[in-house]
N, C-alpha and C positions, 0 to 999 in steps of 0.2 A: 049410521048403519054399519054393521060389521063388514069387513072386507070380504069380497067373494069374487072368484074368477080372475084374480090378479096374479101378476108375476112379482113375487117379493124376494129381493136379494138381501141377505143378512150377512154383513161382514162380521167376522168373529162369530160366525154361526155355529161353531162347535163349542162355544163357551157357555158359561152358566146361564146368563140372561138370554143369549141368542137361542139356545136350544129350548128354553122355556117358552119364549115367544113363538118359535117354530111350531111347537106342539099345539099352541092355541090357533094357529093359522092354517095348518097343513090340510085339514079336511076340506076346506073350501077354496084353497089357493095353491098355486105352484110356488114352492119354496126352494130357493137356491141358497145354500149356505157356503160361503167362502171362508176358508180358515187354513192356517199353516200348521194347526194341531199343536201349537206350543202349549196350549192347555186344552184338554179333550174331555168335555162332558158328554159329547155326542155318543162316544163309544159305550156309555152306560145306559143308553136309551134304545128304543126300537124305531126311532125316526128313520134311520137309513133304509129300512125295509118298506117304508110307505111309498106308494106309487106317485105321490105328488111332491116327494122330497128328492132333491139332488144335492150331493155334496161335491163341491168344487175345491180341490186343494189349491191353495195359492196364498199370496201375501199381498197386503195392501201397498207394499213398496214396489211391487211389480205392476207398473201402470198399464201395460198392454194386457196382461192377464186379467186385471181388474176390469178394464174396458170390455174385454171379451165376455166375461161372466155377467156384467151388468147390462149388456146389450138387450134391449127389449123390455127392461124392467119397468114396471109401473110404480113400484114402491121400493125404497131402499132404506134399510136401517143400518147405520154405521156404528156397530158395537165394538169393532176391532180396536185394540189399543194395548199398550203396556200398562199394567196396573200392579198394585201391591207395593207397600213401602219398601220392603227388602229388595224387590226386583228393581225398583226405581233407583235406590241408593247404589246398587251394584252396577247398573247399566244406564246412566243418565244420557249418554249419547244415543243409544238405541231407543230410549224412551222418547227423546225429541224427534228422532227420525220417523219412528212409527206413528206417533201421535200427530205430528205436524205434516210431514210429507205424505203420510198415508191418508190423512184427511183431505189434503189437497188433491191427491190422486182420485179419491172417491168423488169429490166435487167435479173434477174435470171429466171423469167417466160419465157422471150424470149429465153433464152438458152434451156429451156425445150421443146420449140417448134421450135428449130432451123432448123428442117427438112422442115418446111414450110415458116418460116419468111424470107421475102425479104428485109424489111427495118423497122427500128425503129427510129422515130423522137422524140427526147427529147426536151422539152421546157425549155430553160434556161431563162435569163432575161438581159435586158440592164443595170440593177442595178450592174452588175459585173464590170462596168467601174467607179463606185464610184460617187463622188459629181460633178466632172467637166469632162464632156465627150463631146468634140467638134470634129466633123469629125472623130470619132473613128472608126478604122477598126479592124478586128478580130485579127490581130497580135499585137495590142496594149496591153501592160501589163494590166491585170485586177487589180483594186485597190479597196480595201475594207476598210471601216473606222475602227476606233479603237475598240478593244475588250471591251465589256461592253456597247457600244452604240447599243441599241436594234434595231435601224433602219436597221442595217447591218446583222441581223440574217437571213433575207430572202435572201439577196444577197449571203452570205456565203453558205447557204444551197443549193441554185440553182447552184452555181459554183461547189460545191462538186459533185452534180449530173451530171453536164456537164463533169467533169473530169472522173467520173465513166463511163459514156457513151463512152468516148474516150478510156478508158482503156479496156473496154469489146471488143471494135473493135480491138485495137492494139494487145492484148494478146489472145483473144478468137475468133477473126474474126467474131464477131457479126456485121451485117451491120447497124451501128448506124450513126446518124447525129444529130446535135444540132442546134436549131434556137434561136436567141435572139430577142424577140419582143421589139420594142420601142414604148411604150405608145399607146396601141391599144384601139380604141373606135368604137362605132357604134350602130346600132339598136340591142336591146336585152341585152345590157350590164347591169349586175347587180353587186352588191357589191360596192366597192369604185371607185374613179376616179373623177378628176376635171370636166370633160365634163358632165358626168352623173349628178353630184351634181349641176352644174350650170344650166343645162337644166331643171331639175326638179324644181329648185327654180324659174327659169325664167317663166316657164309655170304656176306656181302657183301664180305668181305676187309678189314673195318675193324678198328680197335683195339677191344679189349674194355675198357670203362670200369668200374672199381670205385669205388663211393662209400665213402670212408673208407679204412682201411688194409688191408681184406680179411681181418682176423682174426675177423670175425663168424662164428659157427657156426650152421648150419641143418641140420635133418634133413629131407630132401626126400621127399615122398610122391607116387608116380606116380598119375595120375588113376584108373586102373583099380582100384588098391588103395583109393582114397578111395571109389569107387563101391561096391566090395565092402562096405566098412564101413557105408555108407549103406543098402545093401540089407539087411544084417543088422539094422540098427536099425529098418528098416521091418517086418521079418518076425518078429523074435524077441520072444516074450512077456516075456523078461527085460529088454528095453530100456525098457519103459514107466516113466516117472518118473525116468529116469537121464540122466546126461551121460557122453559117451565121448570120450576122445582117439583120433583116427584119424591115424596117421602111421607112419613107418618110421625107428626109431632107428638102424638099420644104415646108413642113407644120410646120416649126419651128416658134414659137411665144412665147412671154412672157405670163405668166398666166394672167396678167392684160389685155393684148390684147385679149386673148382668152375669158375672161369674157365680154369684150366690144363687141366682135363679136356675142356672143350668145345673149347678151342683144339686139343688133340690129336686129338679125335674128328672134327673138321671139317677138319683140315689148314689151319687159318686162318693166313695169312701175317702178320696184324696183331700188334701188341704188346698187352700188358696194361698199362693206364695207370690212374692213380689221380686221383680228384677229391675235394675236401673234402666232407664231409657237410653238408647244409643243414637237417637235421632230426635229432631224437633217434632213434637206431637201437636195435634189439634186438641185444644182444651174443651171446646164447646161447639156443638154443631146441631142446631135444631131449625128445621125449615118452616117457612110460611108458605102454604100451598094455595092461598086464596086465589091467585091468578089462575092456576090450573083448575080450581073448583069453579070459578066464574066462567072462564072461556071454554073449558073442556068438559066440565061436569065430573071432574076427578074427585074421588074420596077414597082414601085408604080404608080397607074393611077388616084387615087381619091385625089384631093387636098382639103385643109381644109374646105373652105366655102361649097363646094359641099357635103363633108362628113357630115358637121354639119347640112346642110339643110335636108339631108336624115335621119339623126339621130333624129333631132327635129320632123320631120314628123312622125316618128315611135312612139316617145313618146306622141305626140298629139293623135294619133290614139289609143294607148294602155293605156293611162292614163285618157282619156276623158277630157283633158284640152283644 
């Protein structure tokens, strides 16, 4: 049953996925979005004017502010975190602090309001599967790269948060679940991401720059499908104590093919050019979502070209190109 009459707190609620989720819930629920506005998708929406929506400026590293905002919550979605390869490489200490300590603070705040909290969904990442992840399911061993390789700081921090969420359920009976997003894209995306970078370059008539040789393979998940999976994790009794891959294996393409599709769909006159990689990259990432299908009823519905067309249309409308 869809959520109704609930108090839903979304950390990172001004971000890309957080605002998309809030749009889906705000008509029937009280939504509180906590964010430090490091990335602000909210400002480009009409959410702030909705009577059921409250924005609470704050940071997940501020434990007291977090506990104050989460007081009385029935549902919590912990989207806040440091993400984006370039950001992680530049700020590995901040990445670890926000993703590990921030998640700990969210779990502790949930304990303080355990009289009302019915579900807490923690956002993990597909990066926990390492460089080569083909048809990976939740039971596959998580594989992280070598210590000292900055790329894996993000994956390690998110995996630690996922372990914490499971521990709080197992030992303290907090109703937690974790979702592992696989390469989410769509209207309103800010920050890093190949699709956003390609679309912005294409609409400006510039060359599309691929880092590496373009043979890297990704399975892309449209944001509405990611939100569908998150809502199922919020609602289903089968979700408690579990982790779920949320993605779309049908939308797996090489980065080079992705660039060619965006060039075709936008009519971009620019070329596709290549630059050397300056970081360790993921060569292959395709999820198995059978567990989410069986336990939650999840099925991605938006395939790649349709999702790209919707995303390109949004960027055209909002960038004036």
